[in-house]
C-alpha positions, 0 to 999 in steps of 0.5 A, a space after each residue: 562575645 565570639 564572632 560568628 563565621 559564615 562559610 565564604 560565598 561560592 566563587 562566581 564564574 568568570 564572563 570571560 570562561 573559555 568555551 567549550 571545545 567541539 571535542 568537549 561537547 562530544 564527551 560531555 553529551 555522550 546521548 546526544 544526536 549529532 543534530 542537537 550536538 551541531 546546533 549547539 556548536 554552531 550556535 556558540 560559534 554563530 554558524 547555524 547549521 542550514 538543512 535541505 534535502 537534495 533528492 530522493 533515489 531508489 524505488 518508489 517504496 523503498 526510497 533513499 533520502 539525501 540530506 545536505 547541511 552547510 556549517 560556515 564553509 563546511 558542506 556534507 551530506 548524508 542519506 538514509 532510509 528516511 529523511 530524519 536518518 540522512 539528516 542524522 548522517 549528514 550532521 555528523 559527517 559535519 562533526 567529524 570534519 570540523 573534529 578532524 576525526 572520521 572516526 567519531 561514530 554517533 548511535 542512532 536514537 530510537 526516535 530516528 530508527 522508528 522512522 526507518 522502514 522495515 522490510 515488513 514495511 517493504 513488503 506493505 506495499 503490494 499495490 507497487 510490488 503487484 504494479 512492478 510484478 505485471 511490467 517485468 512478465 509484460 502482463 497488463 498492469 493491475 486493475 482495481 474496481 469498487 464494487 460495493 459501498 456500504 454502511 452509514 455516512 459514518 461507519 462506511 465499508 467498501 469493497 474492491 477487487 483486484 485483478 491481474 489477468 485471469 487472477 482476481 482477488 477482493 478487499 473490504 476496508 473502511 477506505 477504498 484505499 484500505 481496501 485496495 490495499 488489502 485485494 492487492 495484498 492478498 494478490 500479492 500472497 497468492 503468486 508468493 504461495 505459488 513461487 514457493 510452492 514450485 507452481 509454473 504458472 503462465 498467462 501466456 494461454 489465459 491472455 486473450 483466449 476468451 474472445 468467443 463472447 462478446 457484447 456483440 455476439 450476445 446481441 446477435 445471438 438467436 440461442 434459446 437461453 439468451 433469448 428467453 434471458 432478453 424476454 425475462 423480468 428476473 424477479 421471480 422469488 425463489 428462481 435458482 438464478 446460479 443454474 440459469 446463468 450456468 445455461 446461458 454461459 454454457 450456450 454463449 460459451 463462457 465461463 463463470 467462476 465464484 469467489 468468496 469473500 472472507 469478510 462479512 459484510 456490514 449487515 452481517 451477510 456472506 459476499 461473493 464475486 461472480 466472474 464472467 470470462 467474457 470480453 470484456 470480463 464481467 464481475 458481479 458482487 451478491 450477499 446473503 444469508 448464507 454462501 450459496 445465497 450469495 452465490 444466487 444473488 451474485 448470479 441475479 446480478 450477472 443476469 441482469 447485467 447481461 441482459 442490459 448489455 444484449 438489448 442495448 442498442 
């Protein structure tokens, strides 16, 4: 009977096998991020890397983060437009020192790149951009006002105005924050368009030139139109309130500007704002089944407000 032979069992690896050097670890893991490599190396050496963030520099909406990593006696820093990038750079610098070769370069993984704000995202902070513009030009800071809240508790819609001196835009969103952002973005876009068309606009003459109509002057006025307004109930159907407001404005020396809002209301109605160049400026919201009806509704609301301010003690 022939003896059956079995394949020899593979040799077991020795427990005393020499651990991979840092150079060998890097070569064996070409796709690993430096943070992972540094952690594995620190684990083998019994010196886990410790990270912390020292500070953030740069502008508020374009920050530069600085990360610090310590591995034993080796301390390195890295900076980037996100905390992940800064950590990545710090780990990369530490690996370079530990290997003794500053030429090592590690590719930045997509998961890290996606955290870097793009130029579009920088521009997508219009609130900060608008404030910076106002400060540089010596204007008053932008003013934000909620002019309407509508919808059910679970489906709210907010309309907000953004005013910078004589310029006004509106924004509508599911939160006040979104509405504010949209309004500011529209105003930034308007300024960029003016600059792109080389239109030299100055607010020097516009600031403070509407001081002829104040609440005190309305109270003390004996004009025919304002007197009729004080006595009117403002509840007569089919009244042309836009015309009525225009007559009061002409008599009391202020301007009325209607600003149509692109977004429809939650109920599908047209929206607009009526801006009165009184001191302080008055802005009233209006809605309607047509653009004209929205103007009339805004004028009605403005007249009600003027009546209150003109008759209050």
